[in-house]
C-alpha positions as CSV (number, residue, x, y, z in Angstrom):
1,M,-0.3,-2.0,-13.7
2,D,1.4,1.0,-15.1
3,G,5.1,1.2,-14.7
4,V,5.4,-2.4,-13.5
5,L,7.7,-4.9,-15.2
6,I,6.5,-8.5,-14.8
7,R,9.1,-11.2,-15.2
8,P,8.1,-14.9,-15.1
9,H,10.7,-17.3,-13.9
10,L,10.6,-21.1,-14.4
11,D,12.0,-23.1,-11.5
12,S,14.9,-25.5,-12.1
13,N,12.4,-28.4,-11.8
14,G,10.8,-27.2,-15.0
15,R,7.3,-27.2,-13.5
16,D,7.0,-24.3,-11.0
17,L,6.6,-20.7,-12.1
18,A,7.3,-17.6,-10.1
19,I,6.2,-14.1,-11.1
20,E,8.4,-11.2,-10.2
21,H,7.0,-7.6,-10.2
22,I,9.5,-4.8,-10.6
23,Q,8.7,-1.0,-10.3
24,D,10.8,2.1,-9.9
25,V,9.1,3.5,-6.8
26,E,11.3,6.5,-6.4
27,P,8.9,8.9,-8.3
28,V,6.0,7.8,-6.1
29,L,8.0,8.2,-2.8
30,R,9.2,11.6,-4.0
31,W,5.6,12.7,-4.8
32,N,4.5,11.5,-1.3
33,H,7.2,13.5,0.3
34,E,6.2,16.7,-1.5
35,A,2.5,16.1,-0.9
36,R,3.1,15.9,2.9
37,R,4.4,19.5,2.8
38,E,1.0,20.8,1.5
39,E,-1.8,21.7,3.7
40,Q,-5.0,19.8,3.1
41,S,-7.9,22.0,4.3
42,S,-10.7,19.5,4.2
43,D,-11.2,16.0,5.6
44,W,-13.6,15.3,2.7
45,G,-11.7,14.0,-0.3
46,R,-8.4,14.3,1.4
47,H,-5.5,12.4,-0.2
48,V,-4.2,9.9,2.3
49,A,-1.5,7.9,0.4
50,R,0.0,7.0,-2.9
51,I,1.0,3.4,-2.9
52,P,3.2,1.8,-5.6
53,N,1.7,-1.1,-7.4
54,V,4.4,-3.5,-6.2
55,I,3.4,-2.7,-2.6
56,Y,-0.2,-3.6,-3.4
57,V,1.0,-6.9,-4.9
58,R,3.2,-7.6,-1.8
59,W,0.3,-7.0,0.6
60,L,-1.9,-9.3,-1.5
61,H,0.7,-12.0,-1.6
62,E,1.2,-11.7,2.2
63,E,-2.5,-12.2,2.7
64,H,-2.6,-15.2,0.4
65,G,0.3,-16.6,2.3
66,R,-1.8,-16.4,5.5
67,G,-4.5,-18.5,3.8
68,N,-6.7,-15.7,2.6
69,A,-6.7,-17.0,-1.0
70,A,-10.2,-15.6,-1.8
71,L,-9.0,-12.0,-1.2
72,R,-9.1,-9.8,-4.3
73,M,-7.2,-6.5,-4.8
74,F,-9.3,-3.4,-4.3
75,S,-12.2,-5.3,-2.7
76,P,-13.7,-3.9,0.5
77,E,-11.9,-6.5,2.5
78,F,-8.6,-5.5,0.8
79,D,-9.3,-1.8,1.4
80,L,-9.5,-2.6,5.2
81,I,-6.1,-4.3,5.0
82,V,-4.7,-1.2,3.3
83,Q,-6.1,1.0,6.0
84,R,-4.5,-1.1,8.7
85,K,-1.2,-1.1,6.8
86,L,-1.3,2.7,6.4
87,A,-1.9,3.1,10.2
88,D,1.3,1.1,10.9
89,P,4.4,3.3,11.4
90,E,6.3,0.9,9.2
91,W,4.4,2.1,6.2
92,A,4.1,5.8,7.2
93,Y,6.3,6.8,4.2
94,L,3.5,6.0,1.9
95,R,1.1,8.5,3.5
96,T,0.6,11.9,2.0
97,D,-1.3,13.5,4.9
98,R,0.4,14.9,8.0
99,P,-0.3,13.3,11.4
100,K,-2.6,15.5,13.4
101,L,-1.9,16.4,17.0
102,L,-4.2,14.3,19.2
103,T,-5.1,14.9,22.8
104,G,-6.5,12.2,25.0
105,W,-6.9,8.6,24.2
106,P,-6.8,7.8,20.4
107,G,-9.3,5.0,20.8
108,K,-12.5,4.4,18.9
109,Q,-13.8,7.6,17.3
110,T,-17.5,8.3,17.7
């Protein structure tokens, strides 16, 4: 993972190990902000988001905490989780595309 500092920490009991991932996400967030200003003329190959590596690790850790220990990063199952996260307004700052104006019900697309 480029730009990620990984720090192992040994618990005070001397047996448990915790891994801390640290990344300066400011350049990624700045790039996302600038990319949202640009018009993307095509839906094919459109850039949707740039996600810092520490966010990927966080999402993977959350899923493992929910009992999904078989999940692997960048697998098709993980890609679906990323799509759901990017649809959530909480993570909108990671998106590089601009929301489109929708009319009618934004239900299942055909």
